[in-house]
C-alpha positions, -999 to 999 in steps of 0.1 A, spaced: -584 -856 158 -619 -865 145 -615 -900 159 -604 -887 193 -633 -862 194 -658 -889 186 -644 -910 214 -646 -883 241 -681 -873 229 -692 -909 233 -679 -910 268 -688 -876 281 -695 -887 317 -663 -907 320 -642 -879 307 -658 -853 329 -655 -875 360 -618 -882 352 -609 -845 351 -630 -837 382 -610 -863 401 -577 -850 387 -586 -814 397 -597 -825 432 -565 -845 436 -545 -815 424 -561 -792 450 -554 -817 478 -518 -823 469 -506 -789 457 -493 -779 492 -472 -810 495 -459 -806 459 -447 -771 464 -432 -780 498 -411 -808 481 -397 -785 454 -360 -777 458 -335 -751 448 -304 -771 439 -280 -751 418 -253 -777 417 -234 -780 384 -202 -794 370 -170 -775 376 -143 -769 402 -162 -741 420 -191 -765 429 -167 -791 442 -147 -766 463 -178 -750 477 -191 -784 488 -157 -792 504 -156 -759 523 -192 -764 535 -185 -800 545 -152 -793 563 -160 -759 578 -198 -761 582 -202 -727 566 -194 -706 535 -191 -724 502 -220 -712 480 -234 -691 508 -225 -654 505 -214 -639 539 -234 -615 560 -217 -581 567 -224 -566 601 -213 -529 600 -203 -509 631 -200 -471 631 -184 -455 662 -192 -420 674 -174 -390 660 -140 -385 675 -132 -422 677 -113 -445 653 -119 -482 649 -82 -486 645 -75 -474 680 -64 -504 701 -92 -502 726 -118 -495 700 -105 -523 678 -107 -547 707 -143 -536 714 -153 -541 677 -137 -575 677 -157 -585 708 -189 -572 693 -183 -592 661 -173 -623 681 -207 -621 697 -221 -633 664 -203 -666 668 -221 -671 702 -254 -662 687 -251 -684 656 -229 -715 663 -206 -726 635 -200 -693 618 -166 -682 604 -156 -645 609 -130 -623 593 -126 -587 605 -101 -561 614 -94 -577 648 -85 -611 632 -66 -597 602 -54 -562 611 -60 -554 575 -71 -517 568 -94 -530 540 -119 -536 568 -120 -499 577 -136 -470 559 -117 -439 549 -129 -418 578 -118 -445 603 -152 -446 619 -168 -477 604 -157 -512 601 -173 -545 590 -169 -582 593 -174 -611 569 -196 -636 587 -200 -669 569 -230 -691 580 -242 -726 570 -254 -729 534 -292 -725 530 -312 -741 502 -344 -725 488 -353 -690 476 -343 -665 503 -342 -691 531 -343 -680 568 -326 -646 572 -300 -644 599 -296 -607 596 -319 -598 625 -301 -623 648 -267 -609 638 -278 -573 643 -292 -581 677 -261 -600 689 -236 -573 677 -257 -545 691 -260 -561 725 -222 -565 726 -213 -531 713 -209 -501 737 -237 -475 740 -237 -449 712 -223 -473 685 -245 -478 654 -249 -514 640 -263 -524 607 -262 -556 587 -260 -560 549 -252 -589 525 -263 -603 492 -291 -624 506 -306 -593 524 -304 -573 492 -315 -599 466 -352 -593 466 -349 -559 448 -368 -541 476 -366 -537 514 -363 -570 532 -397 -564 549 -415 -568 516 -431 -602 510 -442 -597 474 -477 -606 463 -474 -643 465 -478 -669 438 -516 -674 443 -522 -636 443 -502 -633 411 -523 -661 395 -554 -642 406 -542 -610 390 -535 -629 357 -569 -646 359 -589 -615 364 -571 -597 336 -577 -627 313 -614 -627 322 -617 -591 311 -601 -598 278 -622 -630 272 -653 -611 280 -645 -586 253 -637 -614 228 -668 -635 234 -693 -610 249 -710 -640 266 -706 -664 295 -682 -684 273 -656 -661 287 -656 -683 318 -648 -715 299 -611 -709 290 -605 -700 327 -621 -733 338 -599 -752 313 -569 -731 325 -576 -739 361 -580 -776 356 -548 -777 335 -528 -759 362 -541 -783 389 -535 -814 367 -499 -802 360 -492 -797 397 -505 -832 403 -482 -847 377 -453 -826 390 -461 -838 425 -454 -873 414 -422 -862 397 -410 -846 430 -411 -881 445 -386 -894 419 -363 -864 414 -357 -829 425 -379 -802 409 -369 -765 411 -391 -740 429 -391 -720 397 -415 -746 382 -442 -734 407 -443 -700 390 -442 -715 355 -471 -738 361 -493 -712 379 -487 -683 355 -474 -696 321 -495 -727 323 -526 -707 329 -519 -684 300 -511 -713 276 -543 -733 285 -564 -702 280 -548 -695 246 -556 -730 234 -592 -730 246 -596 -695 232 -587 -709 197 -610 -739 199 -640 -721 214 -637 -693 187 -637 -719 159 -667 -737 175 -686 -704 175 -677 -699 139 -689 -733 128 -722 -728 147 -726 -694 130 -721 -711 97 -752 -733 104 -737 -766 117 -755 -784 145 -737 -784 179 -720 -818 177 -709 -812 141 -695 -778 151 -675 -794 179 -661 -820 156 -652 -795 129 -636 -771 155 -615 -799 169 -605 -811 134 -590 -776 126 -583 -757 158 -577 -788 179 -550 -800 155 -534 -765 156 -534 -768 194 -516 -801 193 -489 -788 170 -486 -756 191 -482 -777 223 -456 -799 207 -435 -768 195 -435 -754 231 -425 -789 245 -396 -792 219 -382 -759 231 -383 -770 267 -368 -804 260 -335 -785 253 -332 -780 291 -333 -816 300 -299 -823 284 -282 -796 304 -257 -806 332 -274 -784 357 -300 -802 379 -321 -770 385 -324 -763 348 -331 -800 340 -359 -800 365 -373 -769 349 -372 -788 317 -391 -817 332 -417 -795 348 -419 -771 319 -426 -798 293 -456 -809 313 -471 -774 311 -480 -773 274 -486 -811 272 -511 -812 300 -528 -781 286 -532 -798 252 -546 -829 267 -572 -810 287 -581 -789 257 -586 -818 233 -606 -840 257 -625 -820 283 -632 -789 262 -651 -806 234 -672 -824 260 -682 -791 277 -689 -775 243 -711 -804 232 -731 -804 264 -735 -769 279 -717 -748 252 -748 -733 236 -762 -723 270 -729 -706 280 -729 -687 247 -754 -661 261 -762 -633 256 -741 -636 224 -736 -599 218 -711 -609 191 -710 -637 166 -683 -653 144 -703 -651 111 -678 -627 96 -640 -623 100 -628 -593 119 -632 -562 98 -603 -545 114 -578 -573 108 -592 -581 74 -586 -544 64 -551 -546 80 -543 -578 60 -555 -562 27 -533 -531 35 -502 -553 43 -508 -574 12 -511 -543 -10 -479 -527 6 -460 -559 11 -425 -544 5 -431 -515 29 -446 -538 56 -417 -562 53 -390 -535 55 -408 -518 84 -411 -550 103 -374 -559 97 -364 -524 107 -382 -526 140 -367 -560 148 -332 -548 139 -336 -518 163 -348 -540 191 -320 -566 185 -291 -541 186 -288 -538 225 -284 -576 227 -249 -572 213 -238 -558 246 -257 -584 268 -236 -595 298 -245 -626 318 -242 -626 356 -264 -615 384 -280 -582 392 -256 -559 410 -263 -545 445 -273 -512 431 -302 -529 413 -314 -547 444 -326 -531 477 -327 -494 471 -339 -486 506 -340 -502 540 -315 -512 567 -294 -535 544 -291 -508 518 -281 -482 544 -254 -504 558 -240 -510 523 -240 -473 516 -221 -467 548 -193 -489 534 -193 -477 498 -194 -440 509 -164 -448 530 -143 -462 501 -151 -499 506 -162 -514 473 -194 -533 469 -173 -563 459 -172 -572 496 -207 -587 491 -193 -615 469 -158 -625 480 -141 -655 465 -129 -684 487 -96 -700 480 -91 -734 496 -54 -742 502 -35 -771 516 -8 -749 531 10 -715 528 -23 -695 531 -4 -663 537 17 -668 506 -15 -675 485 -31 -644 500 -1 -623 490 -2 -637 455 -40 -631 452 -37 -595 463 -15 -588 433 -43 -599 408 -58 -569 390 -93 -560 404 -86 -575 439 -94 -551 468 -79 -573 495 -70 -609 503 -69 -621 539 -60 -654 556 -69 -651 593 -48 -674 615 -79 -683 636 -90 -719 641 -123 -713 622 -102 -706 590 -80 -737 593 -94 -773 594 -80 -808 586 -48 -796 570 -65 -770 549 -69 -732 551 -91 -706 535 -80 -674 519 -109 -649 514 -104 -626 484 -125 -595 481 -129 -581 445 -134 -544 438 -164 -552 416 -191 -576 426 -183 -610 411 -218 -612 397 -211 -584 371 -187 -587 342 -159 -567 358 -160 -589 389 -161 -621 368 -130 -608 350 -113 -605 384 -123 -640 393 -110 -654 360 -77 -636 366 -76 -652 401 -82 -686 387 -54 -682 361 -30 -669 388 -37 -694 416 -51 -727 402 -18 -738 387 -2 -737 422 1 -771 439 -10 -755 472 -43 -744 459 -71 -769 460 -96 -747 442 -116 -714 442 -152 -711 452 -178 -684 456 -204 -668 435 -181 -655 407 -164 -689 402 -198 -707 402 -211 -682 376 -181 -688 353 -186 -726 356 -223 -721 349 -215 -701 317 -192 -728 304 -215 -757 313 -247 -742 299 -238 -718 272 -207 -736 258 -229 -759 236 -258 -734 233 -253 -729 195 -254 -767 189 -285 -770 211 -301 -741 192 -294 -759 159 -309 -792 171 -341 -776 185 -345 -755 153 -341 -785 131 -367 -805 151 -391 -776 151 -386 -772 113 -396 -808 106 -426 -805 129 -438 -773 112 -431 -786 77 -455 -815 86 -480 -790 101 -479 -764 72 -472 -788 44 -446 -763 33 -408 -760 35 -406 -723 31 -433 -715 57 -417 -738 82 -382 -723 76 -395 -688 78 -412 -696 111 -380 -709 127 -359 -680 114 -383 -654 126 -386 -671 159 -349 -668 164 -350 -632 153 -378 -623 177 -359 -641 204 -329 -619 197 -352 -589 199 -365 -600 233 -328 -603 245 -323 -567 232 -353 -555 252 -339 -573 283 -305 -556 279 -320 -522 273 -345 -522 301 -326 -541 328 -289 -542 321 -288 -505 309 -316 -494 331 -340 -478 306 -373 -483 323 -365 -507 352 -364 -478 377 -396 -462 363 -416 -494 363 -402 -513 393 -381 -488 411 -349 -508 404 -318 -492 388 -297 -508 360 -286 -543 369 -253 -542 350 -259 -578 339 -287 -602 331 -293 -631 354 -272 -660 341 -301 -685 337 -327 -660 323 -317 -660 286 -319 -698 285 -353 -698 302 -365 -671 278 -353 -692 248 -369 -725 261 -403 -710 267 -404 -682 241 -392 -704 212 -424 -725 215 -449 -700 229 -443 -675 201 -447 -703 176 -483 -708 188 -493 -677 168 -475 -688 137 -494 -721 138 -527 -704 145 -523 -679 116 -506 -700 90 -529 -731 94 -558 -708 88 -541 -691 58 -533 -725 44 -568 -737 49 -582 -707 30 -557 -712 2 -567 -748 -1 -603 -738 -7 -596 -709 -30 -562 -712 -46 -561 -673 -41 -531 -662 -20 -546 -627 -14 -579 -641 -3 -561 -667 19 -540 -640 37 -571 -617 43 -593 -646 54 -565 -662 76 -555 -630 94 -591 -617 96 -601 -649 114 -571 -652 137 -558 -617 142 -581 -609 170 -574 -643 186 -537 -639 184 -539 -604 199 -562 -615 227 -540 -646 234 -509 -624 235 -526 -600 258 -535 -628 282 -500 -641 283 -487 -606 288 -510 -603 319 -495 -636 332 -460 -622 328 -470 -589 344 -484 -609 373 -450 -627 376 -432 -594 376 -450 -583 408 -431 -610 428 -403 -599 451 -373 -616 432 -355 -593 407 -346 -625 388 -383 -633 382 -390 -597 371 -362 -599 345 -376 -633 333 -412 -619 331 -399 -589 311 -381 -611 286 -411 -634 281 -436 -605 279 -414 -586 254 -409 -616 232 -446 -624 231 -455 -588 223 -429 -585 195 -439 -618 180 -477 -612 180 -476 -576 168 -445 -573 146 -438 -608 133 -472 -625 130 -494 -596 122 -469 -577 100 -441 -598 86 -460 -631 82 -487 -617 58 -461 -595 40 -438 -623 34 -465 -647 24 -475 -621 -2 -439 -617 -14 -431 -654 -17 -462 -662 -38 -465 -698 -50 -432 -707 -33 -450 -706 0 -467 -739 -8 -437 -759 -21 -432 -793 -5 -410 -819 -23 -427 -852 -28 -398 -871 -12 -401 -850 20 -438 -854 20 -433 -892 20 -407 -890 48 -429 -868 70 -460 -890 62 -480 -861 47 -512 -877 35 -523 -871 -1 -551 -847 -1 -585 -849 -19 -592 -825 -47 -592 -788 -36 -627 -775 -28 -628 -743 -47 -660 -724 -42 -677 -709 -72 -665 -674 -79 -631 -679 -65 -599 -684 -85 -589 -720 -92 -556 -733 -80 -526 -721 -100 -517 -742 -130 -489 -766 -124 -494 -767 -86 -491 -802 -73 -519 -816 -53 -496 -825 -25 -487 -788 -22 -523 -778 -14 -527 -799 17 -532 -779 49 -528 -791 85 -562 -798 99 -583 -796 67 -586 -833 61 
């Protein structure tokens, strides 16, 4: 790190010019980058193959959930009356003329009473359209409603519902705040916190570093989109999480630079010393975040792999900007930015120093309190269900919601939103009869119309009672697969429920193994960073515990609905979006480790100088406590900004990440870490000599114990006193 710092300081103009060009190129190409991002949810499994075959042969359906136009006739009429039934059939058939290539199932084509409400006044159709890629995609709801309304007799009421029209978690007219507006919300909130931390114009510097890091990451991802598909989710991760991470890293470095300046060093020496300590911590922090995201690259789901590619770039680019451009700015205009300097870094934070002394004194009580809080937060995770948010947790008002309520109040279950599609080679009516006997099935229909029969195949549409995105519906789809797939006439079963089951098997089947590999890699990296086996092991274990606590918060807030309605106006989802826990793990596992690295490297540095564990804990937490709290608050604002977007899935993801960061910064790092360091005593610094050789831990110089401080404990090996970033 000192060598790198000397290099960039010798070439200030070149480094500055390079990043200016990169930022300018990022601005010019960002629109094209986001335009090339995709939303490919393909995955291994029979459902994906069947969905593709249906979409290829029939030109509709497959992974695309149907639209449901709903007709309600005036009082005194029944949709089952022959004349009325014929009129509803003509009205629904008008959809085929308005949108070529659709496939329709309704009462007129099936004569199945499942398409009629209890009072006989309302009926619906399943209208399958061509599959659409991308979040939301063009909505055909208005086109359908206009076509059916124009063909229906006067006095009839027409509405349209469907999973796509409900998925945004609010009325379909809402557009959300937009990614740039969300980034601005996060930036303004971060500026307020930084102003309180620095009390000078230095508050602007982390935002500059964050902005350049985001633009540089978009530029690199833009090149990646020319080679492979990159998910649209990466756009949100770069703009919001990338901004928060870069600000965190620069916050740590700038604070250390101010501290060295306050200690009397000249500006260049202060920059070099800050990079030697804080810069090294930033590198280790960025690597731990990247390791967590690397886990997604090996998954057999292209969307998640692309999130892994793009996500790994977020911390790595932020690290590169922080260790190259940031020291140049500090060495040139840093002192002028540090004005009016209402606060200095001459002393550690009195508040956090007092807190550290209290935790050290009452270490057992602090440890038990922290473990008790984590246990309480983890408990709800035992009932976590993977799936998709149910319709009740999506649009709670608006035309799509009203049309769905018309059906459900009339006895038609909400499972009509997510029917399964059984592709058969023959005997469609026999397969439909067999499917109707599966527990949890509301109806199974096989219209004899040409649009349901192509090239020697036929489709049976199976409507579950429960939506196939929630656990009860997935149980129905599993029963359907067990009952039908052994049949020689059944080619396969597609639809949302079957795809979710395949996703679960493909992604979470090897999740424990992936968790073990990532934990082992992180343990080795942290052992190298902390020069300690116990500190590294404790960091990994508590990272996993805080991750489980974040899952517990997700379950309690969203799945069970304790707070989702009060905060976002969305009722209980009944399930957590299938990919969210994996994304929370990939990002949170590394992000929360940042604070462990920040605190423990400083504790280790203080212990190296003094050999006094109590002094090390007080000094380490006193110097980093305010930084960790501020950094966590900045990331929390980024996640809060993400939660203002229209997609319920992103709100759930933002909640999980925000809860994990808050739990980790407050409960784990500021309570459990100092308490356990106090409890473990000299065992904290144990590092076997053979492991030190394997990890290439350099032999330290003699400990620099200032006068008046306790010497290193007798019998402590010199190799056990080395601290990351000290030498």
